[in-house]
N, C-alpha and C positions, 0 to 999 in steps of 0.2 A: 920799915917793912914789917907787916903783920906776921903772926905765926898761928898755927892751928893747934887747938887743945887736944888732949886725950890721945887716942890711938893715932890720929893723923900726925901728931908731933913726932912720934917715933918713926913713922914712915918718912917724914920730911928729913929727919936726921939721917936715916938710912940713905936717902937720895943725896944728901949733902956729902956723905962719906963716899958714895959711889961716884958722884960727879966731881969730887975733890974741890968743892967750893961751898961757902955758906950762902952765897947769893942765889938761892933757889926758892921759888914760891909757887903757889897755885893760881890758877886763873881768877878764882873768886877773890883772893887776897889782892892780886894785881889790880882788878877792876875797882875794888874798894879804894885802893890807893889812888888810882887814876881819878875816880870820882871826887875824892877829897881835894886833889890838886886842881881839877877843873873848876869845881864849884867855889874854891877859895882863892883862885888866882886873880889878883887885882888887874893884871893887864888884859884879862878876858872880859872885864866889865865894859858895858856899852849902853848907850841910850837907845839906839835903833840899829838894826841890821837891815840892809836894803838888798833886795834881789827880786827875781821873777818867780811868780807862783807856778808850781808844777805839781801834777799828781795830787790835786786837792780832793779830799773825800771826808765823809762823816762816818765815824764808826757806829756800831750798834749801840754803844753807851752814850752817844751824842757828842763825843769829842771830835774836833776838826783836826785832821792831819794833813800837812802839806809840806812840800819841799821848797826851799828858797834856792834858786839857781843863779849863779853869776860867774862869768868867766870860766866856765867848765867845772866849777866847784858847786857842791850841794850841801845843805844842812837841813835836817828835819826839824819841823816846828809842830808844836801841839797847842791847840787852843781848847781848854777844858770846857765841857758843856755848860757849866754854870756861868762862864764868862761870855758866852756867845751873845746873850741878850744885850750886853753892854757895848758890843762892837757894832758900829753903824755901817761899816764897809762890807759890801757884798763881794766875797772872795771868789775869783774865777781864774782858771788857768790862763797864763800868758800875761796877766797884769803885773805891774811892778809895785811892790809895797814896801813900807818900812815897818819893821816889827820891833816892838819894845817888849823886853822880857828878861829872863835869866837862863843861864846855861844849866842843863841838867844832864848828868851822866847815868844812863841806864846800865847798871852793873851786870844784869843777867845777859843782856844782849851785847854789851860793850859798845853802846851807841851814845853819841852826844846829840841832844836835842835842845831847842829853844822852847822854854815854857812861856807862851805868849800872854802878855798882859794887855797889849794894845796894838792895833793895826791901823796904819795910815796909808791910804792909796796915793802913790806917787805919780802914776801915769801908766802909759802903755809900756809893757815890758820890752826890753832890748830885743829879745828873740821874736816877740810878736811883730815888731817893726820889720825885722828881717823876713819873717813869714809873709807879711803883707807885700813887701817889695818883690819877693819871689813869685807870689801869686799874680801880682800885676804884670810882671814880666812874662809869665806863662800865658796869661790871658791875652796880652798884646800880641803874642806869637800864635794865637789861635789854638793852643793846646787844651783849653778848657771848653772849646765849642762842642756842643752835642753832636753836630753833624760829622765830626771827625771820629766819632766812636764806632767801633765795629760791634755787631751783635754776635756774642758767642753762640756756638752751635747749641741747639736744643738737645741734641743727642750726641755729645762728644764720646768718641771711642777711646781716646787716650788723653789724659790730663797730666800736664807737667807742673809740679809744685816746687817753687823756689822758697826754701826756708832752711832753718837749721835742722839737720838730719836727726839730731838727738833731742829736739825740743818737744814739749807737749803740744805745740801748735801743729807740728807734723802729724803726730798721732791723732789729734782732734780732727784735722782736715781729712786725713785718709779714712778715719773711722766714719766721719759724717758722710763722705762720698759713698763708701761701700755699704753703709746702712741703707742708703736710698737706692743705689744701683750697684750690686756686687760685681757685675760683669765689666765695669769700666777698668781699663788699664791705667795704672798710675806710675809715673816716674818722678822720683824726688831728686832735685838738684840741690846739693848741700851748699849753704851760703851762711856767712856771718850776718846777723840782722842787727847788731849793735857793735859799737867800738869804732876805732879809727879807720879800719879797713872795710867797714860794713858796706859803704857805698860802692866801692870797686868790686867787692865780692858779689853784691846783689846784681850789679850790671852785668858781670860776667856770667852769672847763673841765668839771667834772662836771655842773654845772647845764645848761650848753649841750648836752652830749650827752644828758642825761636828758630834755631838752625835745624831742629829735628822735624822733618816733614810729616811725621806721624802724630805729632802733638797737635791736638785740635784747639786747646785752650791752655793758657798759662795762669797759674795761681801764685801770687806773691803774698805770703802771709807770715805773721808772727803773733805771739800772744801779747797780752797787755803789758804795759810798762809805764814808767814815769815819762813825762813829757819830753825830757831830755833824751831818753832812750829811743823815742820815736822820731826825733828830728831828722834822722837820715832820710826818712820818707818825705821830707819837705825840700830836699836838695834838688835844684833844677837839673843837674846832669842826669840824675836818676829818672826824673820825670820825663826828660826828653828821650831817654832810652825806652821807657814804657810807651811813649807816643809813637816812636819809630818802629816798634815791634810789629811785624806783619801778623803774627798770631794774636788773637784777642787775649787781653790781659784782664784778670780779675784780681783785685787787691782786697785782702781782709787783714787789717792791721789793728791790733790793740783790742779795746773794749768797745761797747756800743757807742759811747760818746766820743771816742777818739776819732778825729778827722784829720787827714793829712792831704797834702797836695797830690801825692801819688794816688789817693782815692779819687780825686777829681779828674786826674788825667786818664786814669784807667778806663777801660771800656765798660767795666761794671764794678760796683763796690759791694762787698758783704761786710757785716759789722765785726764778726769774730771768726777765728779759724773753725769753730764749730759750725758756723753757718755756711762754710764753703760748700757743703753738700747741696746747697740750694741750686748750684749750677747744673746739677743733673736731675732728671726726673725720678720720681719714686717708681721703682720697677713694679711693686705690688699695685700701686695706683694705675700704672699703665696697663698691667695685666687685667685689672678689674675693668678699666675703661674699654680695653680690647674685648673682653668677654661681653660687656654691655653692648658695645658697638656691633659685635658679631650677632648678638640676639636681635638688636634693632635692625641690623642689615638683613638678617633672615626674615624678620617680620616685614620689613619694608619691601624685601624682594618678593615675598609671598603676596603681600598686599598689592605691590606694583604689578606683579604678573597677573594676579586675579583681576585687578582693576583694568590693566592693559588688555587682558584677554576679553573681559566684559565689554570694554570700550571698543576694541577691535571687532568683536562679534556684533555689537550694535552697529558700528560703522559699516561692517561688512554686510550686515543684513540690510541696512538702509541703502548702501551702495548697490547691493544685489537687486533690491527692489527698484531703485532708481534705474539701474541698468536694464533690468527686465522690462520695466515700464517704458523706458526709453526705446529699448529694442522692439518691444511690442508695438509701441506707437510708430516707430520707424517701419517695422514690418507691416503694420496696418496701413500706414500711408503708402508704402511701396505696393502693398497688395491692392489697395484702392486704385493707385495709379496703374498698376498692371491690369487690374480688372477693367478699369475704364478703358485702357488702351486695347486690351483684348476684346472687350465688348464692342468698342468702336471698330476695331479691325474686323471682328466677326460680322457686326452689323453692316459695315461697308461691303464686306465680302458677300453677305447675304443679299444686301441691296444690289450689288453688282450682278450676283447670280439671278436675283429676282428680275433685275432689269433685262439681263440676257434671256431669262426664261420668258419674260413678258414679250421681249422683242421676238423671240423664237415663236412664242404662242401667237403673237400678233401676225407674224409671217405665216405660221401654219394656218391660222384662222383665215388670213387673207387668201392663202392657197386653197383652203377648204371652201371658203366662200367663192373663190374664183372657180373651183372645180364644180361646186354646187350650181353656181350660176351657169357654168359651161354645160353642166348636165341638164339644167333647166332649159337653158337656151337650146340645147340639142334636142331635149324632149319636145320643147315647143317647135323646134324646126322639124323634128320627125312628125309631130302632130300636124304641123302645117303641111309638110310633105305628104303625110298620109291623107290629110284633108284634100290637098291638091290632087293626090293620086286618085282619091275617091271621086273628086270632082272631075278629073280627067276621064276616069272610067265612066262616070255618070254621063259625061258629055259624049264620050265615045259611044256608050250604050244609047244615049239619046240620039246620036247621030246615026248610029248604025242600025238601030232597031227601026223598023218601019212604023210608021204611024198607023 
């Protein structure tokens, strides 16, 4: 067991006296001792360690960090940047690899890692096989079909979020929603998102939110994590609960590159909790669009009214002219017909009257002629009678007067 020099030594002795034992040490000393044991233990020597790759990433200094997972256990591995060029294997999450290297104990963090010297690809990871089996099963049952997905409301009034109530994911999701649309009501249903009871907890949270008639859309979210921590979102019972949920479900799990079966079954996927806000519109944008639409509507209304009025005026003028012309033509034709009828009637009446007048005239003329003839005949008769009288007188005188 190590000891601390200088002032720390006195402090340690004080602690030993207070704790009534000499077996007292500090974390730094303990980690140093653990590192010595780990790095010098013969039974921990190995040629290769086999496991599934999880949470593989490259740090800013070019070192590759990954977790090897097997049977529920995990060990961290580091491939230094200068070694990357000598490794032919392309490392991806889910593949099974054999790692050659040495154990290293990081004393400041108290972590054991494998310092990688060589990597050999063994094949498809054990969990990757389980993942593919689950996916095939869900696909066969139609849970991945696009036609079974519901379109979340474009303007949800209440959003239910299933996540850990104390997590950064909850804060990120709520903040991202309210930054875009502050008026949206949010209800958070607390649930465990990793651990042995995570699946049952999540399914219960989804059921609680689905039973709330005021919730328009459900968001299932959690922050990023290692592949093994996200495996609960690949479980078929959870996926079936998501599929049976009557309320549209949006899943935002992990980081941008994390994909789970829950993502595929959900009605919509967002990549991170921060992007959950995309399920609501931006109020400022809506207000700007509304203002623009109001202006366009006003302009369109004015243009439409003016255009309509001009069109109606033109149509009315043409209609009026056509109506007037048609009425005038009808009136003219009617007047012509009435005139013709009236003239014919008048002419007929005049003709009848003329005929009557001529008949009367002819009758009167005949009477006058008859009267004239009678007078002439009478005059002639009187003349004849006068002549006869004179003749008789003459005869009488002739007879009576002596010769």
